[in-house]
Short mmCIF file of the C-alpha atoms (twelve columns), coordinates in Angstrom:
data_MODEL
# 
_entry.id   MODEL 
# 
loop_
_atom_site.group_PDB 
_atom_site.id 
_atom_site.type_symbol 
_atom_site.label_atom_id 
_atom_site.label_alt_id 
_atom_site.label_comp_id 
_atom_site.label_asym_id 
_atom_site.label_seq_id 
_atom_site.Cartn_x 
_atom_site.Cartn_y 
_atom_site.Cartn_z 
_atom_site.pdbx_PDB_model_num 
ATOM 1   C CA . UNK A 1   0.032   0.021   -0.007  1 
ATOM 2   C CA . UNK A 2   1.081   3.574   -0.666  1 
ATOM 3   C CA . UNK A 3   0.650   6.273   1.939   1 
ATOM 4   C CA . UNK A 4   0.148   9.942   0.870   1 
ATOM 5   C CA . UNK A 5   0.032   12.660  3.473   1 
ATOM 6   C CA . UNK A 6   -3.317  14.674  3.386   1 
ATOM 7   C CA . UNK A 7   -3.359  18.429  3.954   1 
ATOM 8   C CA . UNK A 8   -5.826  18.260  6.864   1 
ATOM 9   C CA . UNK A 9   -5.802  19.842  10.333  1 
ATOM 10  C CA . UNK A 10  -4.031  17.857  13.004  1 
ATOM 11  C CA . UNK A 11  -6.413  15.467  14.836  1 
ATOM 12  C CA . UNK A 12  -6.351  13.840  18.224  1 
ATOM 13  C CA . UNK A 13  -6.523  10.057  18.039  1 
ATOM 14  C CA . UNK A 14  -10.126 10.180  19.231  1 
ATOM 15  C CA . UNK A 15  -10.977 12.665  16.462  1 
ATOM 16  C CA . UNK A 16  -9.176  10.498  13.895  1 
ATOM 17  C CA . UNK A 17  -11.100 7.392   14.853  1 
ATOM 18  C CA . UNK A 18  -14.458 9.197   14.573  1 
ATOM 19  C CA . UNK A 19  -13.437 10.846  11.255  1 
ATOM 20  C CA . UNK A 20  -12.150 7.527   9.810   1 
ATOM 21  C CA . UNK A 21  -15.487 5.836   10.520  1 
ATOM 22  C CA . UNK A 22  -17.122 8.242   8.076   1 
ATOM 23  C CA . UNK A 23  -14.498 7.866   5.237   1 
ATOM 24  C CA . UNK A 24  -14.900 5.762   2.097   1 
ATOM 25  C CA . UNK A 25  -11.236 4.940   1.939   1 
ATOM 26  C CA . UNK A 26  -8.620  3.999   4.545   1 
ATOM 27  C CA . UNK A 27  -6.277  6.446   6.248   1 
ATOM 28  C CA . UNK A 28  -3.367  5.879   8.607   1 
ATOM 29  C CA . UNK A 29  -2.827  8.188   11.588  1 
ATOM 30  C CA . UNK A 30  0.745   9.226   12.677  1 
ATOM 31  C CA . UNK A 31  1.542   11.944  15.228  1 
ATOM 32  C CA . UNK A 32  -1.691  13.769  14.522  1 
ATOM 33  C CA . UNK A 33  -1.343  13.597  10.716  1 
ATOM 34  C CA . UNK A 34  -3.495  11.741  8.322   1 
ATOM 35  C CA . UNK A 35  -2.207  9.565   5.342   1 
ATOM 36  C CA . UNK A 36  -4.329  8.357   2.523   1 
ATOM 37  C CA . UNK A 37  -3.824  4.700   1.698   1 
ATOM 38  C CA . UNK A 38  -3.873  3.824   -2.041  1 
ATOM 39  C CA . UNK A 39  -3.695  0.481   -3.745  1 
ATOM 40  C CA . UNK A 40  -0.732  -1.569  -4.788  1 
ATOM 41  C CA . UNK A 41  0.310   -3.650  -7.846  1 
ATOM 42  C CA . UNK A 42  -0.691  -7.121  -8.940  1 
ATOM 43  C CA . UNK A 43  2.524   -8.591  -7.424  1 
ATOM 44  C CA . UNK A 44  1.744   -6.735  -4.262  1 
ATOM 45  C CA . UNK A 45  -1.755  -8.291  -4.095  1 
ATOM 46  C CA . UNK A 46  -0.555  -11.799 -4.994  1 
ATOM 47  C CA . UNK A 47  2.149   -11.788 -2.438  1 
ATOM 48  C CA . UNK A 48  -0.048  -10.449 0.355   1 
ATOM 49  C CA . UNK A 49  -2.687  -13.126 -0.432  1 
ATOM 50  C CA . UNK A 50  -0.100  -15.913 -0.449  1 
ATOM 51  C CA . UNK A 51  1.184   -14.866 2.979   1 
ATOM 52  C CA . UNK A 52  -2.305  -14.385 4.416   1 
ATOM 53  C CA . UNK A 53  -3.385  -17.831 3.230   1 
ATOM 54  C CA . UNK A 54  -0.215  -19.513 4.487   1 
ATOM 55  C CA . UNK A 55  -0.571  -17.930 7.860   1 
ATOM 56  C CA . UNK A 56  -4.267  -18.643 8.068   1 
ATOM 57  C CA . UNK A 57  -3.867  -22.293 7.244   1 
ATOM 58  C CA . UNK A 58  -0.986  -22.647 9.792   1 
ATOM 59  C CA . UNK A 59  -2.907  -20.915 12.563  1 
ATOM 60  C CA . UNK A 60  -6.419  -22.271 11.721  1 
ATOM 61  C CA . UNK A 61  -6.779  -24.268 14.957  1 
ATOM 62  C CA . UNK A 62  -5.041  -21.776 17.235  1 
ATOM 63  C CA . UNK A 63  -6.273  -18.758 19.172  1 
ATOM 64  C CA . UNK A 64  -4.414  -16.460 16.827  1 
ATOM 65  C CA . UNK A 65  -6.129  -14.208 14.232  1 
ATOM 66  C CA . UNK A 66  -4.653  -13.468 10.864  1 
ATOM 67  C CA . UNK A 67  -5.808  -10.058 9.602   1 
ATOM 68  C CA . UNK A 68  -5.477  -8.265  6.203   1 
ATOM 69  C CA . UNK A 69  -4.971  -4.652  5.289   1 
ATOM 70  C CA . UNK A 70  -8.611  -3.881  6.055   1 
ATOM 71  C CA . UNK A 71  -7.828  -3.977  9.836   1 
ATOM 72  C CA . UNK A 72  -6.111  -1.113  11.718  1 
ATOM 73  C CA . UNK A 73  -3.359  -1.779  14.201  1 
ATOM 74  C CA . UNK A 74  -3.082  0.705   17.082  1 
ATOM 75  C CA . UNK A 75  0.421   1.134   18.447  1 
ATOM 76  C CA . UNK A 76  -0.571  1.954   21.993  1 
ATOM 77  C CA . UNK A 77  2.773   3.438   22.989  1 
ATOM 78  C CA . UNK A 78  2.786   5.987   20.114  1 
ATOM 79  C CA . UNK A 79  -0.956  6.610   19.614  1 
ATOM 80  C CA . UNK A 80  -0.539  5.810   15.936  1 
ATOM 81  C CA . UNK A 81  -2.899  3.714   13.734  1 
ATOM 82  C CA . UNK A 82  -1.609  1.795   10.696  1 
ATOM 83  C CA . UNK A 83  -3.051  -0.574  8.115   1 
ATOM 84  C CA . UNK A 84  -0.346  -3.200  7.643   1 
ATOM 85  C CA . UNK A 85  -0.701  -5.603  4.797   1 
ATOM 86  C CA . UNK A 86  -0.950  -8.529  7.215   1 
ATOM 87  C CA . UNK A 87  -1.032  -8.615  11.052  1 
ATOM 88  C CA . UNK A 88  -1.339  -11.498 13.453  1 
ATOM 89  C CA . UNK A 89  -2.534  -11.261 17.063  1 
ATOM 90  C CA . UNK A 90  -2.691  -14.008 19.622  1 
ATOM 91  C CA . UNK A 91  -3.784  -11.869 22.438  1 
ATOM 92  C CA . UNK A 92  -7.128  -12.383 24.123  1 
ATOM 93  C CA . UNK A 93  -7.597  -8.582  24.427  1 
ATOM 94  C CA . UNK A 94  -7.868  -8.407  20.665  1 
ATOM 95  C CA . UNK A 95  -10.695 -11.080 20.488  1 
ATOM 96  C CA . UNK A 96  -13.779 -8.905  20.924  1 
ATOM 97  C CA . UNK A 97  -12.729 -5.599  19.342  1 
ATOM 98  C CA . UNK A 98  -14.300 -3.930  16.389  1 
ATOM 99  C CA . UNK A 99  -12.290 -0.908  15.134  1 
ATOM 100 C CA . UNK A 100 -8.702  -2.038  15.579  1 
ATOM 101 C CA . UNK A 101 -6.340  -4.547  17.253  1 
ATOM 102 C CA . UNK A 102 -3.644  -3.293  19.701  1 
ATOM 103 C CA . UNK A 103 -1.419  -6.325  20.531  1 
ATOM 104 C CA . UNK A 104 0.029   -7.690  17.315  1 
ATOM 105 C CA . UNK A 105 2.792   -10.310 17.541  1 
ATOM 106 C CA . UNK A 106 3.599   -10.218 13.826  1 
ATOM 107 C CA . UNK A 107 3.270   -7.499  11.244  1 
ATOM 108 C CA . UNK A 108 4.063   -7.939  7.516   1 
ATOM 109 C CA . UNK A 109 4.494   -5.095  5.007   1 
ATOM 110 C CA . UNK A 110 4.671   -5.803  1.294   1 
ATOM 111 C CA . UNK A 111 7.107   -3.209  -0.126  1 
ATOM 112 C CA . UNK A 112 6.583   -0.718  -2.940  1 
ATOM 113 C CA . UNK A 113 9.408   1.523   -4.182  1 
ATOM 114 C CA . UNK A 114 7.502   4.590   -3.071  1 
ATOM 115 C CA . UNK A 115 7.075   3.309   0.515   1 
ATOM 116 C CA . UNK A 116 10.116  1.098   1.093   1 
ATOM 117 C CA . UNK A 117 12.233  3.761   2.876   1 
ATOM 118 C CA . UNK A 118 9.205   4.664   5.095   1 
ATOM 119 C CA . UNK A 119 8.435   1.008   5.866   1 
ATOM 120 C CA . UNK A 120 12.102  0.419   6.845   1 
ATOM 121 C CA . UNK A 121 12.510  3.683   8.680   1 
ATOM 122 C CA . UNK A 122 9.848   5.857   10.452  1 
ATOM 123 C CA . UNK A 123 7.106   3.224   10.276  1 
ATOM 124 C CA . UNK A 124 9.420   0.482   11.603  1 
ATOM 125 C CA . UNK A 125 10.432  2.745   14.525  1 
ATOM 126 C CA . UNK A 126 6.759   3.314   15.422  1 
ATOM 127 C CA . UNK A 127 6.041   -0.494  15.256  1 
ATOM 128 C CA . UNK A 128 9.079   -1.124  17.545  1 
ATOM 129 C CA . UNK A 129 7.251   0.746   20.259  1 
ATOM 130 C CA . UNK A 130 4.600   -2.004  20.413  1 
ATOM 131 C CA . UNK A 131 5.284   -4.077  23.499  1 
ATOM 132 C CA . UNK A 132 3.598   -7.142  21.977  1 
ATOM 133 C CA . UNK A 133 5.400   -7.139  18.593  1 
ATOM 134 C CA . UNK A 134 7.826   -10.010 18.164  1 
ATOM 135 C CA . UNK A 135 8.438   -9.965  14.377  1 
ATOM 136 C CA . UNK A 136 8.336   -7.505  11.530  1 
ATOM 137 C CA . UNK A 137 8.571   -8.785  8.011   1 
ATOM 138 C CA . UNK A 138 9.314   -6.797  4.828   1 
ATOM 139 C CA . UNK A 139 8.554   -8.512  1.540   1 
ATOM 140 C CA . UNK A 140 9.985   -7.344  -1.811  1 
ATOM 141 C CA . UNK A 141 7.739   -7.371  -4.886  1 
ATOM 142 C CA . UNK A 142 10.718  -6.856  -7.367  1 
ATOM 143 C CA . UNK A 143 12.654  -10.000 -6.458  1 
ATOM 144 C CA . UNK A 144 12.400  -13.103 -4.268  1 
ATOM 145 C CA . UNK A 145 13.699  -11.493 -1.098  1 
ATOM 146 C CA . UNK A 146 12.223  -11.191 2.372   1 
ATOM 147 C CA . UNK A 147 13.604  -9.487  5.457   1 
ATOM 148 C CA . UNK A 148 12.523  -10.810 8.900   1 
ATOM 149 C CA . UNK A 149 13.212  -8.693  11.943  1 
ATOM 150 C CA . UNK A 150 12.887  -10.807 15.076  1 
ATOM 151 C CA . UNK A 151 13.012  -9.723  18.742  1 
ATOM 152 C CA . UNK A 152 15.450  -12.118 20.372  1 
ATOM 153 C CA . UNK A 153 15.523  -13.291 24.015  1 
ATOM 154 C CA . UNK A 154 17.890  -10.473 24.882  1 
ATOM 155 C CA . UNK A 155 15.315  -7.937  23.696  1 
ATOM 156 C CA . UNK A 156 17.343  -6.952  20.656  1 
ATOM 157 C CA . UNK A 157 16.070  -6.969  17.050  1 
ATOM 158 C CA . UNK A 158 17.895  -9.381  14.683  1 
ATOM 159 C CA . UNK A 159 17.606  -9.218  10.869  1 
ATOM 160 C CA . UNK A 160 17.578  -12.372 8.753   1 
ATOM 161 C CA . UNK A 161 17.245  -11.961 4.948   1 
ATOM 162 C CA . UNK A 162 15.871  -14.854 2.917   1 
ATOM 163 C CA . UNK A 163 16.180  -15.492 -0.839  1 
ATOM 164 C CA . UNK A 164 15.404  -18.084 -3.495  1 
ATOM 165 C CA . UNK A 165 15.530  -21.746 -2.355  1 
ATOM 166 C CA . UNK A 166 15.503  -20.901 1.368   1 
ATOM 167 C CA . UNK A 167 13.039  -21.800 4.184   1 
ATOM 168 C CA . UNK A 168 11.544  -18.691 5.867   1 
ATOM 169 C CA . UNK A 169 11.284  -18.972 9.648   1 
ATOM 170 C CA . UNK A 170 8.680   -16.909 11.500  1 
ATOM 171 C CA . UNK A 171 9.407   -17.738 15.137  1 
ATOM 172 C CA . UNK A 172 6.496   -15.527 16.459  1 
ATOM 173 C CA . UNK A 173 4.007   -18.050 14.996  1 
ATOM 174 C CA . UNK A 174 6.197   -21.146 14.888  1 
ATOM 175 C CA . UNK A 175 6.103   -21.361 11.026  1 
ATOM 176 C CA . UNK A 176 8.714   -22.525 8.619   1 
ATOM 177 C CA . UNK A 177 7.797   -22.147 4.975   1 
ATOM 178 C CA . UNK A 178 9.617   -22.323 1.609   1 
ATOM 179 C CA . UNK A 179 10.038  -18.783 0.223   1 
ATOM 180 C CA . UNK A 180 8.633   -19.990 -3.071  1 
ATOM 181 C CA . UNK A 181 5.234   -20.491 -1.323  1 
ATOM 182 C CA . UNK A 182 5.178   -16.858 -0.508  1 
ATOM 183 C CA . UNK A 183 5.966   -15.895 -4.093  1 
ATOM 184 C CA . UNK A 184 3.721   -18.456 -5.778  1 
ATOM 185 C CA . UNK A 185 2.421   -17.108 -9.132  1 
ATOM 186 C CA . UNK A 186 4.424   -13.819 -8.754  1 
ATOM 187 C CA . UNK A 187 6.039   -12.767 -11.965 1 
ATOM 188 C CA . UNK A 188 8.964   -10.415 -11.743 1 
ATOM 189 C CA . UNK A 189 9.687   -7.904  -14.454 1 
ATOM 190 C CA . UNK A 190 12.991  -8.284  -16.242 1 
ATOM 191 C CA . UNK A 191 15.868  -6.360  -14.503 1 
ATOM 192 C CA . UNK A 192 16.087  -3.836  -17.315 1 
ATOM 193 C CA . UNK A 193 12.450  -2.878  -17.075 1 
ATOM 194 C CA . UNK A 194 11.190  -0.696  -14.200 1 
ATOM 195 C CA . UNK A 195 7.593   -0.984  -13.275 1 
ATOM 196 C CA . UNK A 196 5.940   1.765   -11.128 1 
ATOM 197 C CA . UNK A 197 4.318   0.525   -7.945  1 
# 
């Protein structure tokens, strides 16, 4: 998804939630500012669906919920609200909520050239403030490449990068999956072609 800042007055989080309920399209909320969420490419959509299906099948008989980009995630510690491409919560406090979840253990963002720096930088720093988050996954749509940031037992974030032929390990949900499953039916443009995303 692509986030574009709107020229709107700064809102409190309460004002944002009331305003967002009335909107036709989705908007993220960061530090009082509103960002319009626009669509992605075919590769973006295919990759997000593949991950959602894989996680959903794996967690089907558990107490965890796998959520798509229609569901807001509140980062309690920063009073920000995001629409990640995929989120997973296994926290009972998120079982009977309606507007958003607040205790994700896993967040996945499928990258676009226009948002990659933001997803790796400012947005990641906001996500890191979530006390429940154990893993943050960044998925390329230009090549078979996936970055997994995992919170280790010492409370430090470790990065593991996966490529073609490798098994991706998501420790937060006890899942190991071939990277090819994540990229099933995804067709990459030749390297000399650049496709806007």
